[in-house]
Each structure stands twice: as structure tokens, then as C-alpha cells.
LUMLUM-405043 format. One record per atom (N, C-alpha, C): residue in one letter; x, y, z. Coordinates in pm, whole numbers, plus 50000, padded with zeros to 5 digits. Example, Ala and Ser with C-alpha at 12.3 -4.5 7.8 and 13.67 -1.06 7.14 Angstrom:
<recs>
a513194943150780;a512304955050780;a513204967050780;s512854977550708;s513674989450714;s512905000350787;
</recs>
This chain:
<recs>
m626784876177210;m625854865477183;m624824870577082;k624464862176987;k623464865876887;k622094866476953;q621254875576904;q619934877576965;q618834875276863;v617724869576910;v616514868176830;v615334872476917;s614264876576852;s613054880676924;s611954870476898;l611134868477000;l610064858776992;l608874864077071;s607684861477022;s606484865977091;s605784853977154;g605504854977281;g604824844277353;g603544849477416;s602694840377457;s601474844377525;s601444837777663;p600844844577761;p600824838877897;p599924826577904;r600254817577997;r599444805678018;r598604807678143;e597314804978131;e596434805978247;e596444792978326;s596254781778256;s596214768778324;s597594762378315;v598224760778432;v599574755378437;v599484741078490;g599054732178406;g598924718278446;g599024709178326;r598834696378351;r598954686378246;r597894688278137;k596664690678177;k595584692178079;k595764704877996;g596154715678061;g596384728277989;g597524727077890;a598594720077929;a599744718177841;a599384709377722;a598594698977746;a598174690177636;a597294697677537;e596434706377587;e595574714377500;e596414723977414;l597424730077475;l598314738977399;l599034731377288;r599554719477319;r600264711577219;r599354707577104;n598104704477135;n597144700877031;n596814712676940;n596974724876992;n596684736976914;n597934742576846;g599034734876843;g600234739176773;g601104748776852;r601014748376984;r601824757177068;r602664748577162;i603744754477213;i604634747377306;i604604754677439;p604294747677550;p604314754177681;p605754755677730;g605964765877813;g607294768177867;g607244776677992;v608414778278055;v608534786178178;v609824794478168;i609724807178208;i610894815678224;i611174816378373;y612394812978413;y612734813778555;y614124819978570;g614514822478693;g615814828578720;g615704843078764;g614554849278739;g614334863078781;g613554863278911;k612774873878931;k611974874979053;k610884864479058;d610164862978947;d609044853678942;d609214844078825;q608564832478837;q608484823378724;q607344828078634;v607584827978503;v606594832678407;v606214821178314;p605024815178332;p604594804778239;p604094811178109;f604484805477996;f604114811077866;f603954799777766;s603534803377646;s603494793877534;s603894801277407;v604514793977315;v604924799677187;v604424790677075;a604294796376956;a603884788676839;a605004779176799;r604644766776769;r605624756676732;r606424760876609;i605774767176513;i606444771476389;i607554781576421;d607264791176509;d608274801176545;d609434794876620;w609144785476710;w610194779176790;w611104770476704;d610534763276607;d611324754476522;d612354762276440;k612034774576402;k612994782976328;k614184786576415;i613954788476544;i615024792276636;i615884780276675;i615264769276707;i615974757676760;i616824750876653;a616534752976526;a617294746576418;a618694752476403;r618954763976462;r620264770476450;r621244764376550;p622514762576510;p623494756776602;p624064766876702;d623764779676683;d624334790176767;d623684790476905;t624414796077001;t623864799077131;t623214812877119;l621944813677146;l621194825877121;l620634831977249;q620614845177251;q619844852177353;q618464854277291;i617454848877354;i616084849877304;i615384860677384;n615004871377316;n614234882077379;n612764878777357;i612124873277459;i610744868777446;i609814878777513;e608754882177440;e607774891777492;e606544884077539;v606214885777666;v605044879477725;v604284890177802;n603024892077767;n602174901977835;n602744916077829;g603354919777718;g603874933277703;g605224935677767;k605814925677833;k607134927277895;k608124918177822;t609304923377794;t610334915777723;t611354910277823;y611624897277812;y612574890477899;y613764885777815;p615004889977850;p616174884277783;p616474870677844;t616524860277761;t616684846577813;t617644838577726;i618044826977778;i618724816677700;i618014803377727;i618214793877639;i617584780777655;i618324773077763;q617594769077865;q618174760877971;q617944746077941;e616704742777901;e616384728877869;e615214728577773;s615234718877684;s614154716777589;s613804701977591;q612554698777624;q612144684777633;q611474680577503;q611754668277459;q611214663177334;q610464650177355;d609474647777267;d608754635277268;d609684624377214;p609794612877281;p610744602677237;p610374596077104;v609114596577064;v608684590076941;v608714599876823;t608114611576840;t607974621076729;t609094631376722;d609904632576825;d610994642476835;d610474656876834;l609194658976858;l608664672576868;l608944678077008;v609244690977015;v609494697377144;v608184697877223;t608224693277349;t607014692977431;t607024703577541;h608204708477581;h608284718577686;h609614725877677;i609594738777715;i610784747177708;i611034753477844;d612274753177889;d612694760578008;d613684771177964;l613364783877989;l614244794977955;l614764801378083;l616034804878084;l616664811378199;l616764826278170;e616194834378258;e616244848878241;e617664853878268;l618164862378179;l619504867978194;l619434880678275;i620174880978383;i620254892778469;i621674898178456;p621834910878416;p623194916378398;p624034914878525;g625254909778510;g626154907978622;g626034894578691;k624974886878665;k624794873878727;k625334862978635;v626194854478687;v626854844078608;v625834833578565;v625904829478436;v625064818878383;v625954808178322;r625424796178310;r626124784978250;r625414781178121;t626184779778012;t625604776177882;t626644768977798;t626284765177677;t627234758877585;t627484768177467;l628694767977416;l629074775877298;l629624766677192;p629334769577063;p629904761376957;p631394764376937;i632134754176897;i633554755576868;i633704756576717;k634404766876670;k634664768776527;k636164767676503;t636544759376407;t637964757976375;t638344768276270;v639544773976286;v640034784276195;v641354779676136;g641514781476005;g642764777975938;g642754763675886;v643844760175818;v644024746675764;v645304741175826;s645214729675888;s646374724175959;s647374717775864;e648624716775910;e649674710275832;e649334695575810;g648704689475907;g648334675375895;g647324672875785;v646364681975767;v645364680575661;v646034682675525;r646944692275517;r647674694775391;r648534682775352;s648994675375452;s649844663675425;s649024651175392;g647714652375392;g646874640875357;g646084635275473;g646194641175589;g645444636375705;g644004641175702;k643234636675799;k641824640575808;k641604647075944;l640914658575944;l640624665776068;l639424659376137;l639594655576261;l638524649676339;l638254658876457;v637054664476462;v636654673476571;v635814665376669;n636364662576788;n635664654376887;n634564661976959;y634774674676984;y633804682577059;y633324694076972;r632024695076950;r631454705876870;r630994717476958;k630764714677087;k630334724977181;k631104723277310;v631234734277383;v631914733877511;v631054741277613;r631024736377736;r630224742377842;r631044753477908;i630444765377920;i631124776777980;i630214783178084;s630804791578166;s630014799778256;s630614813778255;g629734823778263;g630184837578261;g629014847078267;k629324859778272;k628284870078274;k627694871478134;p626384873578122;p625734873977991;p626334884077894;e626764895577945;e627304905777856;e628704902277806;a629374892277865;a630724888577825;a630784875677744;i629644869377717;i629634856677645;i629744859377495;p630744853377427;p630904855477282;p629934846877201;d629944848777069;d629094840776980;d629574826376972;d630894824576967;d631474811276957;d632914811677007;i633524799777016;i634924798877055;i635694794276932;q636664802576889;q637434799476770;q638774793376811;v639114782176747;v640344775076774;v641174774776647;d642414779876654;d643314779976539;d644004766376529;i643764759276418;i644314745876402;i645504745676307;t645994757176265;t647084757976168;t648344750376211;p648804751276336;p650054744276370;p649904729176395;l648704723576386;l648524709276416;l649124700476307;k649804689876350;k650394680276257;k649654666976270;i650034657376188;i649384644176194;i649774637376323;
</recs>
């Protein structure tokens, strides 16, 4: 799995007013869970937008209060009008513990059907998988060479 690093800061007030204040200051509130404790944090919107724009499934190594947590995105909530991210839920990766996530599907090769004048239609761009964090690949590659019209 591809990895990125991100720096977060701890949240003192974990409520509606504290979250609204963070959003007004250009930060996104979030929670890391799945480990021993839940860790409330916030990240800069600019840094998060660079990560979320990628189609890959990423392991996000987020540093909060001097401790680094290996995580993946569990859920991201968006404002229905502005489409801005309003809250992030990250799942802490524990070696040996099975996690559920989605992986992108990449097609490899050129099919006989496309060479004959057909059009390739990919119905599913991502697939839901479960596995141990150390065994999750970057993507799932599907060879389409033998496909006909």
C-alpha cells in the first residue's frame, strides 16, 4: 500500500462548537480509532485536499502529539452544498489485524474486442477487500487481453 505522511494537532474541545471553530479556521476535525484509545485530531484543509484527490488507497501516517499512527481512511463526511470535507474518520492499522478497505482496479493489456472496433466499458473502478495491512497491495490488476466483443 502506498504511504503518505501528515501532521495533525490534538483537539481539546470535542464538540459541535469546537468543530465549527476548527472549520472556520481552515482545519478539518477527525478521529483515529481502532487502537487502544480514540484520538481526536485536526488537520489543515490544504494538506488533506492534496491527499484525498488521489484515487489510490493510501496508508496515512499521521503524527499527533509526537506519536505517529499508521491509518487508512474509514469515512470522510462532506457538506452537501459546498462539497468540502467536514469530518474524517481514520482507522488505525494494527499489524496482523484484518481491515476492510477498497482498492482500485487497473486494467492491463488491450483486448481483442477493442482491436476489432469495440469499446471497453469498466463497470467497477474499485473493489471492496479485507485483509491484513501488510498484505494489501496498491491495486488489483486485471488482464483484459483475452476478452472479445
